[in-house]
C-alpha positions as CSV (number, residue, x, y, z in Angstrom):
1,M,28.9,4.6,19.5
2,S,32.6,5.2,19.9
3,V,35.8,2.9,20.4
4,T,39.4,3.8,20.8
5,V,42.0,3.1,18.0
6,E,43.6,0.6,20.3
7,Q,40.4,-1.4,20.8
8,L,40.4,-1.8,16.9
9,L,43.5,-3.9,17.2
10,A,41.5,-6.7,18.8
11,L,39.1,-7.1,15.9
12,P,39.3,-10.2,13.5
13,G,41.7,-9.6,10.7
14,L,43.7,-6.9,12.5
15,E,46.1,-9.4,14.3
16,K,49.1,-8.1,12.3
17,A,48.0,-4.5,12.3
18,T,50.4,-1.9,13.8
19,L,49.5,1.2,15.7
20,E,51.7,4.3,15.7
21,G,50.6,7.1,18.1
22,D,48.2,7.5,20.8
23,G,45.9,4.3,21.1
24,T,43.5,6.0,23.5
25,T,42.3,8.2,20.8
26,V,38.5,7.9,20.5
27,I,36.9,7.2,17.1
28,D,33.1,7.8,16.5
29,S,33.0,7.6,12.6
30,V,34.7,6.2,9.6
31,S,35.0,7.7,6.1
32,L,36.9,7.3,2.9
33,D,36.3,11.0,1.9
34,S,39.0,13.3,3.2
35,S,36.8,16.3,2.8
36,A,33.7,14.7,4.6
37,V,35.6,13.1,7.7
38,T,35.1,15.1,10.8
39,A,36.9,15.4,14.2
40,G,36.7,12.2,16.0
41,G,36.7,10.3,12.7
42,L,38.9,7.6,11.2
43,F,40.0,8.5,7.8
44,A,40.7,5.5,5.6
45,A,43.4,6.3,3.1
46,L,43.2,3.8,0.4
47,P,45.5,3.3,-2.6
48,G,44.0,4.5,-5.9
49,T,44.7,3.9,-9.5
50,R,46.4,7.3,-9.9
51,T,47.1,8.6,-6.3
52,H,47.1,7.3,-2.7
53,G,44.5,8.6,-0.4
54,A,47.2,9.4,2.1
55,Q,48.2,12.3,-0.1
56,Y,44.8,14.0,1.0
57,A,45.2,13.3,4.8
58,A,46.4,16.7,5.6
59,Q,43.0,18.3,4.6
60,A,41.0,15.7,6.6
61,Q,39.9,16.7,10.0
62,A,40.1,13.2,11.3
63,S,41.5,12.2,14.7
64,A,43.2,9.1,13.2
65,I,44.2,7.5,9.9
66,L,43.9,3.9,8.6
67,S,46.3,3.0,5.8
68,D,48.8,0.6,4.5
69,A,52.6,0.6,4.3
70,A,52.7,2.8,1.3
71,G,50.3,5.3,3.0
72,R,52.4,5.3,6.1
73,D,55.5,6.4,4.2
74,I,53.7,9.3,2.6
75,L,52.3,10.2,5.9
76,Q,55.5,10.0,7.8
77,A,57.3,12.0,5.0
78,A,54.6,14.8,5.6
79,G,55.2,14.9,9.2
80,E,51.9,13.3,10.3
81,S,51.4,13.2,14.0
82,R,48.0,11.7,14.4
83,P,47.7,8.1,15.4
84,L,48.0,5.7,12.3
85,L,46.6,2.3,12.1
86,I,48.6,0.4,9.5
87,V,47.3,-2.9,7.9
88,D,48.3,-5.0,4.8
89,D,44.9,-4.7,3.0
90,I,42.7,-1.8,4.1
91,R,39.5,-3.0,2.3
92,A,40.0,-6.5,4.0
93,V,39.3,-4.9,7.3
94,L,37.4,-1.7,6.5
95,G,33.9,-3.3,7.0
96,T,34.9,-5.0,10.2
97,I,36.2,-1.7,11.6
98,A,33.2,0.4,10.5
99,A,30.8,-2.1,12.1
100,E,32.6,-1.9,15.2
101,V,32.6,1.8,15.2
102,Y,29.0,2.1,14.5
103,G,27.9,-0.6,17.0
104,H,27.2,-3.4,14.8
105,P,23.8,-2.2,13.7
106,T,23.0,-5.2,11.6
107,D,22.8,-7.2,14.8
108,E,19.4,-5.3,15.4
109,L,18.2,-5.4,11.9
110,T,16.9,-8.2,9.5
111,V,19.0,-7.6,6.4
112,I,18.0,-9.1,3.1
113,G,20.5,-9.0,0.4
114,I,19.6,-9.4,-3.4
115,T,22.3,-10.2,-6.1
116,G,22.3,-11.3,-9.7
117,T,22.7,-9.7,-13.1
118,S,19.0,-8.5,-13.7
119,G,16.1,-8.2,-11.4
120,K,17.7,-6.8,-8.2
121,T,16.0,-3.5,-8.2
122,T,12.6,-4.9,-9.1
123,T,13.0,-7.7,-6.5
124,S,14.0,-5.1,-3.9
125,Y,10.9,-2.9,-4.6
126,L,8.7,-5.9,-4.5
127,L,10.2,-6.7,-1.0
128,E,10.0,-3.2,0.2
129,T,6.2,-2.8,-0.8
130,G,5.3,-6.3,0.6
131,L,7.1,-5.6,3.8
132,L,5.6,-2.3,4.4
133,H,2.3,-3.6,3.8
134,A,2.8,-6.4,6.2
135,G,3.5,-3.8,8.9
136,Y,7.2,-3.5,9.1
137,S,9.5,-0.5,9.0
138,V,11.6,-0.9,5.9
139,G,15.0,0.6,4.8
140,L,16.0,0.2,1.0
141,I,19.5,0.5,-0.4
142,G,20.1,0.1,-4.2
143,T,20.4,1.5,-7.6
144,T,17.7,4.0,-7.3
145,G,19.2,5.3,-4.0
146,T,18.4,4.8,-0.3
147,R,15.1,5.1,1.3
148,I,13.6,4.7,4.9
149,N,9.9,4.0,4.7
150,R,10.0,5.4,1.2
151,E,11.7,8.7,2.2
152,S,15.0,9.3,0.4
153,V,18.3,9.4,2.0
154,P,21.3,10.7,-0.2
155,T,23.8,8.0,-1.4
156,K,25.8,7.5,-4.6
157,L,26.7,3.8,-5.1
158,T,24.3,0.9,-5.5
159,T,26.0,-0.7,-2.6
160,P,27.8,2.1,-0.7
161,E,31.3,1.7,0.5
162,A,31.6,0.0,3.8
163,P,31.8,3.0,6.2
164,K,28.8,4.7,4.6
165,L,26.9,1.4,4.5
166,Q,27.4,0.8,8.2
167,E,26.6,4.5,8.8
168,L,23.2,4.0,7.0
169,F,22.5,0.8,9.0
170,A,23.1,2.7,12.3
171,L,20.8,5.5,11.0
172,M,18.1,3.0,10.1
173,R,18.4,1.3,13.5
174,D,18.1,4.5,15.2
175,K,15.0,5.5,13.3
176,G,13.3,2.2,14.2
177,V,13.7,0.3,10.9
178,T,13.0,-3.5,11.3
179,H,14.0,-4.8,7.8
180,V,16.5,-3.6,5.4
181,V,16.4,-4.7,1.7
182,M,19.5,-4.0,-0.3
183,E,21.0,-4.8,-3.6
184,V,24.4,-6.3,-3.4
185,S,26.5,-5.9,-6.6
186,S,29.5,-8.1,-7.5
187,H,31.7,-5.1,-7.1
188,A,30.6,-4.6,-3.6
189,L,31.3,-8.3,-2.8
190,S,34.6,-8.4,-4.5
191,L,35.8,-5.1,-2.8
192,G,34.5,-6.1,0.7
193,R,31.8,-3.4,0.9
194,V,29.4,-5.6,2.8
195,Q,32.0,-7.0,5.2
196,G,30.7,-6.6,8.7
197,T,27.2,-6.8,7.7
198,R,25.0,-9.8,9.0
199,F,22.7,-11.0,6.3
200,A,19.4,-12.8,7.6
201,A,18.7,-13.9,4.1
202,A,20.1,-13.4,0.6
203,G,18.7,-13.9,-2.9
204,F,20.0,-14.7,-6.4
205,S,18.0,-13.8,-9.4
206,N,20.0,-14.8,-12.5
207,L,23.4,-14.4,-14.2
208,S,24.1,-13.1,-17.8
209,Q,26.9,-11.1,-19.4
210,D,27.7,-7.9,-17.6
211,H,30.6,-6.2,-15.9
212,L,33.3,-8.2,-17.9
213,D,35.3,-4.9,-17.7
214,F,35.6,-5.7,-13.9
215,H,35.5,-9.4,-13.9
216,P,38.0,-11.2,-16.3
217,T,35.4,-14.1,-17.0
218,M,31.9,-15.2,-16.3
219,E,33.3,-17.7,-13.8
220,D,34.9,-14.8,-11.9
221,Y,31.7,-13.0,-12.0
222,F,29.7,-15.9,-10.6
223,D,32.3,-16.6,-7.9
224,A,31.9,-13.0,-6.7
225,K,28.2,-13.4,-6.5
226,A,28.6,-16.7,-4.7
227,L,30.5,-14.8,-1.8
228,L,27.2,-13.9,-0.6
229,F,26.1,-17.5,-0.1
230,D,29.3,-19.4,0.8
231,G,32.1,-16.7,1.5
232,P,33.0,-15.2,4.9
233,G,29.8,-13.6,6.4
234,A,27.5,-15.4,4.1
235,A,23.9,-15.0,4.6
236,E,22.1,-17.3,7.2
237,R,19.4,-18.3,4.7
238,A,19.4,-18.5,1.0
239,V,16.8,-18.2,-1.7
240,I,17.8,-19.0,-5.2
241,C,16.0,-18.8,-8.5
242,V,16.8,-21.9,-10.5
243,D,15.4,-20.8,-13.9
244,D,18.9,-20.9,-15.3
245,S,21.9,-23.1,-15.1
246,W,23.7,-20.5,-13.0
247,G,21.0,-20.5,-10.4
248,E,21.2,-24.3,-10.3
249,R,24.9,-24.0,-9.5
250,M,24.4,-21.3,-7.0
251,A,21.8,-23.5,-5.1
252,E,24.3,-26.3,-5.0
253,R,27.0,-24.0,-3.4
254,A,24.4,-22.4,-0.9
255,R,23.2,-25.9,0.1
256,A,26.9,-27.0,0.7
257,H,27.3,-24.1,3.0
258,R,24.3,-24.5,5.2
259,L,21.6,-26.7,6.5
260,P,19.3,-27.9,3.4
261,T,16.3,-26.4,5.2
262,D,17.9,-22.9,5.0
263,T,18.1,-22.9,1.1
264,V,14.9,-22.3,-0.8
265,T,14.7,-22.5,-4.6
266,T,12.0,-20.7,-6.7
267,K,11.3,-21.7,-10.3
268,Q,8.7,-20.8,-13.0
269,A,6.5,-23.7,-14.0
270,G,8.1,-26.5,-15.7
271,E,8.8,-30.2,-15.2
272,E,10.6,-29.8,-12.0
273,T,9.3,-28.1,-8.9
274,S,11.0,-26.0,-6.2
275,E,9.8,-24.7,-2.8
276,I,8.0,-22.0,-4.8
277,T,6.8,-22.7,-8.3
278,A,5.5,-19.7,-10.2
279,R,2.9,-19.8,-12.9
280,Q,1.4,-17.3,-15.2
281,L,-2.4,-17.6,-15.4
282,G,-3.2,-14.7,-17.6
283,V,-2.2,-11.3,-18.9
284,E,-4.4,-8.0,-18.9
285,P,-4.4,-5.4,-21.5
286,T,-2.4,-3.2,-19.3
287,G,0.4,-5.8,-19.0
288,A,-0.6,-6.8,-15.4
289,Q,-0.4,-10.5,-14.9
290,Q,-2.4,-13.0,-12.9
291,V,0.0,-15.3,-11.1
292,R,-0.1,-18.4,-9.0
293,F,2.5,-19.6,-6.6
294,D,2.5,-23.3,-5.5
295,F,4.4,-23.8,-2.3
296,A,6.1,-27.2,-1.8
297,A,6.3,-28.8,1.8
298,G,9.2,-26.7,2.9
299,L,7.2,-23.3,2.6
300,R,3.7,-24.7,2.8
301,E,3.5,-24.1,6.6
302,R,5.0,-20.7,6.2
303,A,2.6,-19.7,3.5
304,D,-0.3,-21.1,5.5
305,R,-1.7,-22.8,2.2
306,E,-0.5,-24.9,-0.7
307,S,-1.0,-22.2,-3.4
308,L,-1.8,-18.5,-3.6
309,E,-3.0,-16.4,-6.4
310,F,-2.6,-12.6,-7.0
311,C,-2.3,-9.8,-9.5
312,L,1.2,-8.6,-10.4
313,P,0.9,-5.1,-11.8
314,M,3.9,-5.5,-14.1
315,P,4.5,-7.0,-17.4
316,G,6.9,-9.7,-18.3
317,E,7.3,-13.2,-17.0
318,F,10.8,-12.3,-15.7
319,N,9.0,-10.1,-13.1
320,I,7.1,-13.2,-12.1
321,A,10.5,-14.8,-11.4
322,N,11.4,-11.6,-9.4
323,A,8.2,-11.8,-7.4
324,A,8.7,-15.4,-6.4
325,L,12.3,-14.6,-5.2
326,A,10.9,-11.7,-3.2
327,T,8.3,-14.0,-1.7
328,G,10.8,-16.6,-0.9
329,L,13.0,-14.1,0.8
330,A,10.0,-12.8,2.9
331,A,9.1,-16.2,4.0
332,A,12.8,-17.0,4.9
333,V,12.9,-14.2,7.4
334,G,9.5,-15.1,9.0
335,V,7.1,-12.7,7.4
336,E,3.5,-13.8,6.9
337,V,3.3,-14.7,3.2
338,P,-0.3,-13.9,2.2
339,A,0.0,-10.4,3.6
340,F,3.3,-9.9,1.9
341,V,1.9,-11.1,-1.4
342,E,-1.1,-8.9,-1.1
343,G,1.2,-6.0,-0.7
344,M,3.2,-6.9,-3.9
345,S,0.0,-6.2,-6.0
346,E,0.5,-2.5,-5.2
347,V,4.2,-2.2,-6.4
348,A,5.6,0.3,-8.9
349,V,9.2,0.4,-9.8
350,P,10.8,3.7,-11.3
351,G,12.1,3.1,-14.8
352,R,11.4,-0.6,-15.0
353,M,8.8,-1.3,-17.8
354,E,7.4,2.1,-16.9
355,R,4.6,3.1,-19.3
356,I,4.3,6.7,-20.4
357,D,0.9,7.6,-21.5
358,R,-0.2,10.9,-23.0
359,G,-3.1,9.6,-24.8
360,Q,-1.3,8.1,-27.8
361,D,-2.6,5.1,-29.7
362,F,0.5,2.9,-29.1
363,I,2.4,1.7,-26.1
364,A,5.4,3.7,-24.9
365,V,7.7,2.4,-22.3
366,V,11.1,3.3,-20.5
367,D,13.2,0.5,-19.1
368,Y,16.6,0.2,-17.4
369,A,17.7,-2.8,-19.5
370,H,21.3,-2.1,-20.4
371,K,22.4,-5.9,-20.8
372,P,21.9,-8.3,-23.6
373,A,19.7,-10.7,-21.8
374,A,17.6,-7.9,-20.3
375,I,17.0,-6.2,-23.7
376,A,15.9,-9.6,-25.1
377,A,13.6,-10.0,-22.2
378,V,11.9,-6.6,-22.4
379,L,11.4,-6.9,-26.1
380,D,10.0,-10.4,-25.8
381,T,7.7,-9.1,-23.2
382,L,6.4,-6.2,-25.4
383,R,5.9,-8.7,-28.3
384,T,3.5,-10.8,-26.1
385,Q,1.4,-7.6,-25.5
386,L,1.0,-6.6,-29.1
387,G,-1.5,-7.9,-31.7
388,E,-0.5,-9.7,-34.8
389,T,0.1,-6.4,-36.7
390,G,1.9,-4.4,-34.0
391,R,5.4,-3.4,-34.5
392,I,8.2,-2.6,-31.9
393,G,10.6,0.3,-32.0
394,V,13.6,0.3,-29.7
395,V,15.9,3.2,-28.8
396,V,19.2,1.6,-27.6
397,G,22.7,2.6,-26.8
398,A,25.6,1.3,-24.5
399,G,27.6,3.0,-21.8
400,G,31.2,4.1,-22.2
401,D,34.1,2.9,-19.9
402,R,32.3,-0.4,-19.4
403,D,32.1,-4.0,-20.8
404,S,32.6,-3.4,-24.5
405,A,32.1,-6.9,-25.5
406,K,28.3,-6.7,-24.9
407,R,27.8,-3.9,-27.2
408,P,27.2,-5.9,-30.4
409,I,25.2,-8.4,-28.5
410,M,22.9,-5.8,-27.3
411,G,22.4,-4.4,-30.9
412,R,21.8,-8.1,-32.3
413,N,19.3,-8.8,-29.5
414,A,17.4,-5.6,-30.4
415,A,17.3,-6.3,-34.0
416,E,16.2,-9.9,-33.7
417,R,13.1,-8.7,-31.9
418,A,12.2,-5.2,-33.0
419,D,11.0,-3.6,-36.3
420,L,12.9,-0.3,-35.8
421,V,16.2,-0.1,-33.9
422,V,17.5,3.5,-33.4
423,V,21.0,3.2,-32.1
424,T,22.0,6.3,-29.9
425,D,24.2,7.5,-27.0
426,D,23.8,6.1,-23.5
427,N,26.3,7.5,-21.0
428,P,29.5,7.7,-23.3
429,R,31.5,8.9,-20.4
430,T,35.2,9.4,-21.6
431,E,34.9,7.2,-24.7
432,D,34.2,8.4,-28.3
433,P,30.3,8.1,-28.6
434,A,30.7,7.3,-32.2
435,I,32.9,4.1,-31.7
436,I,30.3,2.9,-29.1
437,R,27.5,3.4,-31.4
438,A,29.4,1.7,-34.2
439,A,29.7,-1.5,-32.0
440,V,26.0,-1.5,-31.3
441,L,25.4,-0.9,-34.9
442,D,27.4,-3.9,-36.1
443,G,25.5,-6.1,-33.9
444,A,22.1,-4.7,-35.0
445,R,22.9,-5.0,-38.6
446,E,23.9,-8.6,-37.9
447,G,20.7,-9.2,-36.3
448,A,18.7,-7.5,-39.0
449,N,20.3,-9.5,-41.8
450,A,19.4,-12.7,-39.9
451,A,15.8,-11.7,-39.1
452,S,13.0,-13.1,-41.0
453,R,11.4,-9.8,-41.5
454,A,12.5,-6.3,-42.5
455,V,14.2,-4.5,-39.8
456,D,14.9,-0.6,-40.0
457,V,18.2,0.2,-38.3
458,R,19.1,3.8,-37.9
459,E,21.7,5.9,-36.0
460,E,21.0,9.0,-34.1
461,G,23.7,10.4,-31.8
462,S,21.4,12.8,-29.9
463,R,19.3,10.6,-27.4
464,A,16.5,13.2,-27.5
465,A,16.4,13.1,-31.3
466,A,16.5,9.2,-31.3
467,I,13.4,9.0,-29.2
468,D,11.7,11.6,-31.4
469,V,12.6,9.3,-34.4
470,A,10.9,6.2,-32.7
471,V,7.8,8.2,-31.6
472,A,7.5,9.7,-35.2
473,W,7.6,6.1,-36.6
474,A,5.1,4.5,-34.2
475,G,1.5,4.0,-35.4
476,P,-1.7,2.7,-33.8
477,G,-1.1,-0.7,-32.1
478,D,2.7,-0.4,-32.1
479,A,5.1,-0.1,-29.2
480,V,8.1,2.1,-28.6
481,I,10.6,1.4,-25.7
482,V,13.6,3.4,-24.7
483,V,16.2,1.1,-22.9
484,G,19.3,1.6,-21.0
485,K,18.9,4.5,-18.5
486,G,15.4,3.8,-16.9
487,H,15.2,5.8,-13.6
488,E,18.4,7.8,-14.3
489,V,18.1,11.7,-14.6
490,G,21.6,12.5,-16.0
491,Q,23.7,11.7,-19.0
492,I,27.5,11.4,-18.4
493,I,29.4,12.9,-21.4
494,G,33.1,13.2,-20.7
495,T,33.4,13.7,-17.0
496,E,30.2,15.9,-16.7
497,T,26.7,14.8,-16.0
498,H,24.0,16.6,-18.0
499,H,20.2,16.5,-16.9
500,F,18.5,13.9,-19.0
501,D,15.6,11.7,-18.1
502,D,14.2,9.2,-20.7
503,R,10.8,9.5,-19.1
504,E,10.6,13.2,-19.5
505,E,11.9,13.1,-23.2
506,L,9.5,10.3,-24.2
507,A,6.6,12.1,-22.6
508,R,7.7,15.4,-24.5
509,A,7.9,13.5,-27.8
510,L,4.4,12.0,-27.3
511,E,3.0,15.4,-26.5
512,E,4.5,17.0,-29.6
513,K,3.2,14.1,-31.8
514,Q,-0.2,14.6,-30.4
515,A,0.1,18.4,-31.0
516,G,1.5,17.9,-34.5
517,T,4.6,19.7,-33.7
518,L,7.1,16.7,-33.4
519,G,10.2,17.6,-35.4
520,A,8.9,21.0,-36.1
C-alpha cells in the first residue's frame, strides 16, 4: 500500500496539521528508527527525554518527515528540503497514519487484545493454542515475542510501537493469518501504540501493583487499562475476569460503553455466577488440573452445552482464571468453544510455572512472576502441591530502573510463604544492585519475623550462585522456584545485556547436584 503525504492530511486528528514541501510524495512505510527507515518511508521524529528525533533526520533515507513544532525548527535550521508533516502531538496521530499507510490491515484480521497486570502471556498462549487447534491461522504478539503459526518474527517490545505494529499486522494479513492474539500493555495504551488497530474483542485479567514508575497512582494505571474498553478505538466486545474488585469496576465501564450482550464476565466458583464460572475439580501430581466451565445463558448457545470439563496442563488456580478468560474471548469472536477448549489441554507457556526435571527428588520451577501479587500466587500454588513436610525455597530479585515501591512487598510476600528466601539480582540495569537487594531484603526480613515458622533469608548477588544455594538446600519432597525472569535469556547490568537463562542455570545446578559436584 502507498499514499501521498497530502492524503495523510485528510485523516482524523490531522485537521490542524501543516504540510511543508511536496505533498505528492508517495509514502509506503513508517518508522521511528532513523537508521531503519528506507526510501519511500516516513520518518517519525519524536521528542525524547534527552534529544529530539529530528536531530537524526539527516541520516534517515526517508522520503518525508513527521514531526512537531520543535522538530520543525531543528529541521529547518539544518536546511531540510524533504516534505515535512507537522502536528501538535506526534503520538496522537502516529497509529492512524501507520494504519493508513499499511492499508488498515486489522480490518481484515480478527484481533484479540489482552490487558491486565498478570496472566497476559499465559492467556495469549492459551488462545493461540486453542485457535490453532480449532483450525485458524494465528499471529501472536507479546512479551515472549511475535509469532505467526508458532514461527518467530523479530520484535522488541511487548506491544510494538504503532508503525511496527501496523507493519506486523500487514505481514500477518499477507501471510493468510485470520486471528491475531496480542498483549496490550498500559504503556502501549497510554502512548497510543495501538491507535489505528481494530480490536474484535479485548480481555482483562486482573490488576495489582506494578509500573508505578510510569503511572503515578493505581487509579491512573487502571484508567490506562480501561482505554481498551471505553476509550477511542475500544474493542467491539469485552471479556472481563471479575475475580477482583478491579475486574468488577472494569466490567461496569465496559458495559457502559457497549451493548450489555457484548460484555462477558468470567469468575472462579463462588456465590455469584458470570457468563463463565470456572471450577477446579482436582489436581494431578504433575500439577495439571481438572477443570469445569459452567456457561450461563449468554454463552450457553455458543458453547453448545451448559458445562464442559477438560484437563489444564498447568498448575495454579490463577491459570484456571486465565483459561476462562481465553475461552470467553474465543467465544466472543465466534470460535467453536468445545474445539477451542480441547486445544487448551495441549498448552505450554515458556517460563510460566515451567518445571525443570533432571531426575531430582524435589520440584524445580522457573516462573516470570516479578510483581508482588504474582509471587504470592505462584508460591501459594507450590504449597498446594507439596505434602505436609515439603518446604519451599525461592530465589527472588527486583528489576532496576522500575517501580521501587514494590521491592519490599515482593520480599515480604516471598518470606510469608517460603522456608528459604534467597535475595539476588534480577536486571539491575543502571541502579546499584546492592541497593535493590537491600529493599527486597527489608521486606523479606519483615515477612520472616511475622511468619509462624522459621524462615531462612539469605543474600547472594550472583544469580547463578543464588540458584545453586537454593538447589543445594532442597531435599526430597521440597520445591525450589526461581522467579522474576521466566523466559528471558539475558540479564541487563548497566546498559549491557549478558546471556543468562534461569532455566539453563537451574538445570545446570540440578545436574551438578545429581553428580555431586555442585559448589565444587
